[in-house]
C-alpha positions in Angstrom: 87.0 119.6 63.9 88.9 117.2 66.0 89.6 115.0 63.1 90.9 118.3 60.8 93.6 118.6 63.7 94.5 115.2 64.1 95.1 115.0 60.3 97.4 117.7 60.3 99.5 116.5 63.3 100.0 113.1 61.7 100.8 114.6 58.4 103.6 116.9 60.4 104.8 113.8 62.3 105.3 111.7 59.4 107.3 114.7 58.3 109.2 115.1 61.1 114.5 77.5 94.1 112.7 78.5 91.7 112.9 78.3 88.1 116.1 78.7 87.3 117.2 82.5 86.4 118.5 83.2 83.1 122.0 85.1 82.9 121.8 88.9 83.0 123.5 88.8 79.3 120.7 87.3 78.1 118.3 90.0 78.4 120.0 93.0 76.9 119.4 92.3 72.9 121.3 94.3 70.2 119.5 95.8 66.7 116.5 97.1 69.1 113.5 98.2 67.2 113.1 102.0 67.3 109.4 102.7 68.6 107.5 105.0 66.1 104.5 105.9 68.1 102.7 105.5 71.0 100.5 102.3 72.0 97.4 103.8 73.6 94.4 101.0 74.5 91.4 101.4 76.8 90.5 98.9 79.6 86.7 98.7 79.4 84.5 96.7 82.3 82.3 94.1 81.9 78.9 96.5 82.1 80.6 98.1 78.8 81.7 94.7 77.1 78.8 92.0 77.6 75.8 93.7 76.6 75.8 94.3 72.8 74.3 97.4 72.4 76.8 99.2 74.8 79.5 97.4 73.2 78.7 99.0 69.6 78.1 102.4 71.7 81.8 102.1 72.7 83.2 101.3 69.5 81.0 104.3 67.6 82.3 106.4 70.3 86.0 105.2 69.6 85.0 105.4 65.7 83.8 108.7 66.2 87.7 109.9 67.5 89.6 107.3 65.1 93.3 107.1 66.0 92.5 107.9 70.0 93.5 104.4 70.8 95.2 101.2 69.0 93.6 98.2 71.2 90.3 97.5 73.2 91.1 95.5 76.4 87.8 93.4 78.2 88.1 93.1 81.8 87.4 89.5 82.7 85.8 91.4 86.0 84.8 94.7 88.2 84.9 93.2 91.2 88.5 92.0 93.4 88.0 88.4 94.6 88.5 85.7 91.7 85.7 84.7 89.4 84.5 80.8 89.4 85.4 79.2 86.2 81.9 79.2 84.9 81.6 82.7 85.1 85.0 82.7 83.3 83.9 80.8 80.6 80.7 82.1 79.7 82.1 85.5 79.3 85.1 84.4 77.7 82.4 83.2 74.8 80.8 86.9 74.5 84.8 88.3 74.7 85.2 86.3 72.0 82.2 87.8 69.7 83.5 91.5 71.4 87.2 90.8 70.1 85.8 89.9 66.7 83.7 93.3 66.3 86.8 95.3 67.8 88.6 93.9 65.2 86.5 94.2 62.1 86.7 98.1 63.4 90.2 98.0 63.0 91.2 97.9 66.5 93.3 94.9 68.4 91.6 93.5 71.1 92.7 91.6 74.4 91.9 90.4 77.6 92.6 91.7 81.0 92.5 89.2 83.6 91.6 90.8 86.8 92.0 88.3 89.4 94.6 85.9 89.3 94.8 85.8 92.9 93.0 88.4 93.8 93.0 91.4 95.5 90.7 91.4 98.6 87.4 90.8 100.2 84.7 91.7 97.4 81.8 90.3 96.4 82.5 87.4 97.9 79.4 85.1 97.7 79.6 85.3 94.4 83.0 84.8 93.7 85.2 81.4 93.7 84.3 79.2 96.2 86.2 75.8 97.2 88.9 74.6 99.5 91.8 76.9 98.9 94.9 78.3 101.0 94.4 82.2 101.3 96.8 84.6 101.4 97.8 84.7 104.5 99.7 87.5 107.1 102.1 86.9 110.0 99.3 86.6 112.5 98.1 84.1 110.7 94.6 86.3 109.2 93.4 85.8 105.7 92.2 87.6 102.9 89.1 85.6 102.2 89.4 87.5 98.6 93.1 86.8 98.0 94.7 83.2 97.0 97.9 81.7 97.9 99.6 81.1 94.5 101.8 78.4 96.1 98.7 76.2 96.8 98.8 73.5 94.3 94.5 73.6 94.2 94.9 77.6 93.5 97.7 76.4 90.9 95.0 74.4 89.0 92.4 76.9 89.2 95.0 79.7 87.5 96.0 77.4 84.5 92.2 76.5 84.0 91.5 80.4 83.8 94.0 81.2 81.8 93.4 78.3 79.5 89.7 79.6 79.0 90.9 82.9 78.4 93.2 82.2 75.7 91.1 79.7 74.1 88.8 82.8 73.0 91.9 84.2 70.7 92.4 87.5 72.2 95.2 89.4 70.8 96.9 89.6 74.0 96.8 88.9 77.7 97.1 91.0 80.6 97.9 89.9 84.1 96.7 92.3 86.8 98.6 93.8 90.1 97.0 91.7 92.4 99.6 89.5 91.9 101.3 90.6 94.6 101.6 90.4 98.6 99.9 92.9 100.1 96.0 92.8 100.1 93.5 94.0 101.9 92.7 93.7 104.7 96.0 91.5 106.3 97.9 93.6 104.7 101.8 91.8 103.5 101.8 88.0 103.2 101.4 84.9 102.5 102.6 83.2 105.2 100.4 80.2 105.4 101.9 77.1 106.3 102.3 75.8 102.6 104.4 79.5 101.9 106.2 78.6 105.0 107.3 74.8 104.2 108.7 75.9 101.0 110.6 78.4 102.9 112.4 75.6 104.6 113.2 73.9 101.9 114.9 77.0 100.3 116.6 78.2 103.6 117.5 74.8 105.3 115.5 75.8 108.5 112.3 75.3 109.8 110.0 78.4 111.1 106.1 79.0 112.7 105.1 82.4 112.0 105.4 83.6 115.5 109.6 82.6 115.1 109.7 84.0 112.0 107.8 87.2 113.0 110.7 87.5 116.0 113.3 86.6 113.6 112.6 89.6 111.2 112.0 92.2 113.5 114.8 91.2 116.5 118.4 90.2 117.5 121.4 91.9 115.5 120.7 93.8 112.4 122.8 91.3 110.4 121.3 88.8 111.1 117.3 90.8 110.6 119.0 91.7 107.5 120.3 88.1 106.5 116.4 86.6 107.1 114.7 89.6 105.3 116.7 89.4 102.0 116.3 85.6 102.0 112.4 86.3 102.6 112.4 88.3 99.6 114.1 86.2 97.1 111.1 83.7 98.6 108.8 86.0 97.5 110.8 86.6 94.2 110.8 82.7 93.6 107.2 83.0 94.1 105.9 84.9 91.4 108.5 83.7 89.0 106.9 80.2 89.5 103.5 81.7 88.8 104.6 83.5 85.6 106.1 80.3 84.3 102.8 78.6 84.5 101.0 81.3 83.1 103.4 81.3 80.2 103.6 77.9 79.8 99.7 77.5 80.1 98.9 79.9 77.5 102.3 79.0 74.8 100.8 75.7 74.8 97.4 76.9 73.4 98.5 79.8 71.5 102.4 79.5 71.1 102.5 83.8 69.7 100.6 85.2 72.1 102.4 88.8 74.1 102.0 88.6 77.7 101.9 91.7 79.5 101.7 92.2 83.5 101.2 95.4 85.4 102.6 96.7 88.2 103.6 99.1 91.1 106.2 99.5 93.1 106.9 95.9 94.3 109.8 96.4 97.3 108.5 93.2 99.3 107.7 91.5 96.3 112.1 91.7 95.5 111.0 94.0 92.5 112.2 91.2 90.1 110.9 92.6 87.0 113.5 91.8 84.7 113.8 88.2 85.3 109.8 88.0 85.7 110.0 89.6 82.1 111.9 86.5 81.4 110.0 83.9 82.4 107.0 85.5 80.7 108.5 85.8 77.5 109.5 81.6 77.7 112.2 80.0 76.6 111.1 80.9 72.8 111.4 84.9 73.8 107.7 85.4 72.8 106.6 89.2 73.3 106.2 90.5 76.7 104.1 94.0 77.6 104.4 95.9 80.9 101.9 98.5 82.4 103.2 100.0 85.4 101.2 101.8 88.0 100.8 103.6 91.0 97.8 105.7 92.7 96.9 109.0 91.6 92.8 108.6 90.7 91.9 112.1 91.4 93.1 115.6 90.5 92.6 116.8 93.9 96.4 116.9 94.9 98.1 117.1 92.4 101.4 116.6 93.5 100.5 112.8 92.7 101.0 113.0 89.3 105.0 113.7 89.1 105.4 111.6 91.9 103.6 108.3 90.1 105.8 109.4 87.3 108.8 108.6 89.6 107.5 105.9 90.7 106.9 104.4 87.0 110.4 105.5 86.1 111.6 103.7 88.8 109.6 100.4 87.2 110.4 101.1 83.8 114.3 101.0 84.5 114.4 97.3 85.1 113.0 96.2 82.4 114.9 94.8 79.6 115.4 97.1 76.6 113.8 95.1 74.3 110.4 95.5 75.8 109.1 98.6 74.2 105.2 98.7 74.6 105.1 100.1 78.3 101.8 101.5 78.6 101.3 103.4 81.6 98.2 102.7 83.8 95.8 106.1 83.8 93.4 105.2 86.4 90.5 107.4 87.6 89.0 105.0 90.2 85.8 104.7 90.9 85.6 106.3 87.3 83.5 109.4 88.3 84.3 112.4 85.8 84.6 115.2 87.5 87.2 113.7 90.0 90.1 114.3 87.3 89.9 116.9 84.9 90.2 115.7 81.0 93.4 118.1 81.1 95.0 116.1 84.2 94.3 113.0 82.3 95.7 114.1 79.1 99.0 115.2 81.3 99.6 111.9 83.0 99.8 109.9 80.1 102.5 112.2 78.5 104.5 113.0 82.0 104.9 108.5 82.1 106.0 108.9 78.9 108.4 111.7 79.8 109.3 109.1 82.6 110.0 106.2 80.7 106.6 104.7 79.1 106.0 104.7 75.5 102.0 105.0 75.5 99.3 104.5 78.2 96.4 101.7 79.0 93.4 104.5 79.8 91.1 102.9 82.4 88.6 105.8 82.8 85.0 104.5 81.8 82.4 103.9 84.2 81.9 100.5 85.7 78.3 100.2 85.3 75.9 99.8 82.4 75.1 103.0 81.4 75.3 105.9 78.6 79.0 106.9 77.7 78.2 110.5 77.1 79.6 112.2 80.0 82.9 110.6 78.9 83.0 112.0 75.5 84.6 115.3 76.1 87.5 113.1 77.6 87.8 110.8 74.6 87.8 114.0 72.8 90.5 115.3 74.2 92.7 112.6 74.6 92.2 112.2 70.3 93.5 115.7 69.9 96.9 114.9 72.3 97.2 111.4 70.3 99.8 113.1 67.8 101.9 115.1 71.0 102.5 111.1 72.6 103.0 109.7 69.3 105.4 112.5 69.2 107.2 112.4 72.3 107.6 108.4 71.5 109.6 108.9 68.6 112.1 111.3 69.9 112.1 109.5 73.5 112.1 106.1 72.6 113.3 103.7 75.0 116.6 105.9 75.6 118.0 105.6 79.1 117.4 108.6 81.4 120.1 110.8 82.9 120.4 112.4 85.9 119.6 112.2 89.7 118.7 109.0 91.2 117.2 108.5 94.7 118.9 105.5 95.8 116.7 102.1 95.6 117.9 98.7 94.2 115.8 95.1 94.6 116.8 94.8 98.0 115.7 97.9 99.2 112.6 96.7 101.1 114.9 95.0 104.5 116.2 98.6 105.3 112.4 99.4 106.5 112.7 99.6 110.1 115.8 97.8 110.3 116.9 99.1 113.3 113.5 98.7 115.5 110.4 98.4 115.0 107.7 96.0 112.8 109.6 95.4 109.3 105.7 94.4 107.8 104.7 97.6 109.1 107.5 99.1 106.4 107.4 102.4 105.5 107.8 103.3 102.1 111.6 102.7 101.5 112.5 105.5 98.9 112.7 109.2 100.2 110.9 112.6 98.9 111.0 113.5 95.6 110.7 117.3 96.3 113.9 118.2 95.1 112.7 116.9 91.3 110.1 119.6 91.6 112.5 122.7 91.3 113.8 121.7 88.0 116.5 119.2 88.5 117.0 116.0 86.3 115.0 112.9 87.5 117.1 109.5 86.5 115.9 105.8 88.2 118.5 103.5 87.4 121.6 103.3 89.7 124.0 102.5 86.6 126.3 105.8 86.8 123.8 108.4 87.2 125.3 112.2 87.8 124.3 111.7 91.5 122.7 109.4 93.3 120.8 111.0 96.5 120.9 108.4 99.7 118.7 109.0 102.9 118.5 107.1 106.2 119.1 102.8 106.2 118.7 102.9 102.5 122.9 101.7 102.4 122.0 98.7 104.0 120.7 97.6 100.6 124.2 97.7 99.5 127.3 95.4 100.2 130.0 97.3 101.5 132.0 96.9 98.2 129.2 99.0 96.4 129.1 101.7 99.4 132.6 102.0 98.9 132.4 102.5 95.2 129.6 104.3 95.1 131.8 107.0 97.6 133.9 107.6 95.1 131.2 109.1 93.2 128.6 112.0 93.7 126.5 111.4 96.2 124.0 114.2 98.4 123.1 112.4 101.3 121.0 113.1 105.2 122.7 113.1 108.0 121.2 110.1 109.1 122.8 108.2 106.2 125.9 110.1 107.0 126.0 108.2 110.4 125.3 105.0 109.3 128.2 105.0 106.8 130.5 106.6 109.3 129.7 103.8 111.7 130.4 101.1 108.9 134.1 102.4 108.9 133.6 104.7 105.8 134.1 108.3 107.5 137.4 109.3 105.9 135.1 109.3 102.7 132.7 111.6 104.0 134.2 114.7 105.4 131.6 115.2 108.0 130.6 113.5 111.3 127.2 114.5 113.6 127.4 115.9 116.5 124.2 116.7 117.6 120.3 117.1 116.8 117.3 119.5 117.7 113.8 118.8 117.6 112.7 122.6 117.3 113.6 126.0 116.6 116.0 125.6 114.3 116.7 127.9 111.2 118.9 126.9 108.9 121.5 130.2 106.8 123.3 130.3 103.9 127.0 130.8 104.3 129.5 133.0 102.4 130.3 130.3 100.4 130.7 130.5 96.9 128.3 128.3 95.6 125.4 130.0 97.7 126.3 133.1 95.2 124.0 136.1 96.0 122.1 134.2 98.5 124.7 134.6 101.8 122.7 135.0 104.8 119.6 134.2 103.6 117.5 131.9 106.0 115.3 128.6 105.5 112.9 128.3 108.2 110.8 124.8 107.5 109.0 125.6 111.1 110.1 122.5 113.1 107.1 122.8 115.6 104.6 122.1 112.5 106.8 119.7 110.6 108.7 117.4 112.9 111.9 116.3 111.8 115.1 116.8 113.5 118.4 119.6 112.8 121.4 117.8 112.8 125.0 119.8 113.4 127.8 118.4 111.5 131.2 118.8 112.2 134.1 118.8 109.8 136.6 115.9 110.0 138.8 116.9 107.2 140.3 120.3 106.6 139.2 119.9 102.9 135.6 119.8 104.0 133.2 123.1 103.6 130.3 124.7 105.3 127.0 126.1 103.3 124.7 126.6 106.4 124.6 126.7 109.6 121.7 126.9 112.1 120.2 129.7 114.4 117.7 130.2 116.6 114.5 132.5 116.4 117.4 135.2 118.3 119.4 134.7 115.8 122.2 132.6 117.9 124.4 130.0 116.3 123.5 126.9 117.4 125.0 124.4 114.6 128.7 125.9 113.0 127.4 123.4 109.8 124.1 122.0 108.6 125.4 121.0 104.9 128.5 121.2 103.4 130.3 119.7 101.0 133.7 117.6 100.5 135.6 116.0 98.0 137.2 112.9 99.2 140.3 110.8 98.1 138.4 108.5 95.9 137.7 111.1 94.0 133.8 111.0 95.3 132.1 114.2 95.8 129.9 115.0 98.9 127.2 116.9 100.2 125.6 116.3 103.6 122.4 118.1 104.5 121.3 117.9 107.8 118.1 120.4 107.7 114.8 119.4 105.8 117.1 118.0 103.4 114.2 116.2 101.0 111.3 118.7 101.3 110.6 122.5 101.5 113.2 123.1 98.5 111.2 125.4 97.1 111.8 129.2 98.3 114.6 130.8 95.6 117.7 131.4 97.9 117.5 126.8 98.3 116.5 126.4 94.5 119.3 128.2 93.0 121.5 127.0 96.0 120.5 123.3 95.1 121.0 123.7 91.6 124.7 125.0 91.8 125.3 122.0 94.5 124.5 119.4 91.9 126.0 121.2 89.4 129.6 120.8 91.7 128.7 117.6 93.0 127.9 116.1 89.5 131.2 118.1 87.8 129.0 119.8 85.5 127.6 116.0 84.5 123.8 117.4 84.9 122.7 116.5 81.1 120.4 119.7 82.1 118.4 121.3 84.4 115.8 124.8 85.1 118.2 127.5 85.8 115.0 129.8 86.2 112.7 129.6 89.6 109.8 127.7 88.1 107.8 124.8 89.7 108.7 122.4 86.8 109.6 118.7 86.5 112.2 117.5 84.1 112.7 114.1 82.0 116.2 114.3 80.2 117.3 111.5 77.8 120.9 110.4 77.4 122.1 112.1 74.2 122.1 109.5 70.9 124.4 110.6 68.1 124.6 114.3 69.2 121.0 115.0 69.9 119.6 115.4 72.9 115.8 115.1 73.7 113.8 116.0 77.0 110.0 116.8 78.2 109.3 118.5 81.1 106.0 120.3 82.8 105.2 123.1 84.2 103.6 122.0 87.8 102.6 124.6 89.1 98.8 126.9 88.9 100.9 129.6 87.7 102.0 130.1 84.1 106.0 129.8 83.8 107.2 133.2 81.9 110.9 132.6 80.3 111.3 129.0 81.3 115.5 129.1 81.5 116.4 125.5 80.0 120.3 125.0 81.0 121.2 122.1 78.7 124.7 120.4 78.3 125.2 120.1 74.5 127.1 122.0 71.4 123.6 122.7 69.7 122.7 126.1 69.6 119.6 125.6 68.5 116.3 123.4 70.2 112.8 122.5 68.7 110.0 123.2 71.4 106.7 121.2 71.1 103.8 122.1 72.9 100.6 119.4 73.9 99.2 120.6 70.2 102.4 119.3 68.6 103.2 122.6 67.3 106.8 123.2 66.9 108.7 126.2 68.1 112.9 127.0 67.4 114.9 128.7 70.1 118.4 129.5 70.1 121.2 129.8 72.8 121.3 132.8 74.5 124.3 132.2 76.2 126.6 129.7 78.0 127.7 128.8 81.6 130.6 126.0 81.0 129.1 123.1 78.8 125.5 124.3 79.2 123.5 126.4 76.7 121.1 128.5 77.4 117.7 128.5 76.0 114.5 130.5 77.3 111.3 129.4 76.6 108.9 132.6 76.9 105.9 130.5 78.1 104.3 127.4 79.4 100.6 127.4 80.8 99.8 125.9 83.9 100.1 121.8 84.1 101.4 121.8 80.3 104.1 120.0 79.0 107.1 120.8 76.6 108.7 118.5 74.3 112.3 119.7 73.4 114.9 118.0 71.2 118.4 119.5 69.9 118.9 120.8 66.3 
């Protein structure tokens, strides 16, 4: 039955001081090939690849559901500290045989180097021994399972390891996400003596760890920011040298070998993905693959699904356009089947494709030598999903997302605890994504978004020129960002100032402003006594500034004349400032409707689309290509979504809607609202996605 479904769907689709940094202009190439289908792989632990009988069982399972995967990727190890070279060498002999067996069955096969420098302390007694510099935090503590990539002895080990796996003749090699600077149990590093020596060469100033910690966390804000930016560049340089080392080692043996790198949000590392991709490509510009990832290992909290897609969307947004193999990490660690339903695993891959990927890398099998029967229902489910993944990638490809961006850039890490506190205890530097959950279109690049959202200290990742330019565009910000911008002398462009804040018993009440429509007088009580957040009262500083809400207490007394307001400045920038829970608790009807009105106004109706009905939906819209628009959305609720209203900025009067079985339905416009066509999608099951393409 599964094969019949797959064949029919496939037929349907057929018919339908670092190394020199390269100039940015070299990264964008013309003639980017279209991505015609998804790229799917499974990552396999040694317990399933080393025993011949177990690997045969794995291949038989994939053959039973032929087409569920294109690639079989073999982990070098299952524990997270670097392995001795003899272990890598002995395993690579077997890996070479296994990859040949996989190719004989029609699969591409490669090697995933799990530990280039190591993740953390695990299985230390059976791991690499010797005199090596380890990842060191600023207190001088070391991670025994993680090595410093600036140590020449470590670099020799890395060269030997990659030489060994390259000689096994894989079709490709993946570098895992241990190539970063956050390692258990010490946290952020590396601040070993060798790294400090290199930092001296880069900056011309010598620091020991105590001096550097003081410089990063004390003194004037400008001075702290400057040295933090230098440390981010130091981290970028370190990883650039490492990638150059790996690339030269591999390509000296196999010049055409594709290299892939797995990432997460890498703010402390300097988020230099575009340049790192260039180093991995080498001077000859060989193929580079990417595997963006994050958390969401179980479905115990499904809010993490869209959250991970947003993390992945950020990562993808920096990649050069010619990178077309982008397999999202789908991980169910520690791989106990009941921790994540098969349907959620299937949806996760689709959600990440919606956010910018072109495929998925499934890390879902057991880590131990045991039968695979408990995993077959999951493989069967993913088999039925393959036509939908292919259709999504064919329609969405590598086209850019259009919509609302939560501001970030490569220097966002410098803003963490910038006013006070320890930089290396940094909170996540990007604000909550709840606004996207009410059907607003997500985007991740700061290149001309429809609206930019600013929070807290985020502006300190920008220059004054960048801030002034940003304020001539649509911006939604919280009161903390308003204060920072005004303090920098840009008050005439914001229209408001903060006059006070309260820590309890404040309720937001909507005014009779036209943007609030029929919801004037509605209240939003976010319970400050439970969910701690200051409520800010704003004051208009320009007679063109307008109030959208005020603050009241539990007696109904007005305690703040303006809690949220809008303003259009002399540079044409449209500004909205929200002083009451600007990022969370967006899900009641009046707030949801208000936000959609506000963001339409902010953007001047440049939003590419949004969900006009009251549903919990995550939405990703691609920029139009040749007059056609493609998008995907998820019903991110346990309730079915009935009569979903898709407002789409298009001249098309019809859309094609595909469910996750790749079944097509045609929907005609039900009317217009300004530049938006209104399409009613009758029903979407809980935790299901729809792909939409205009005709």
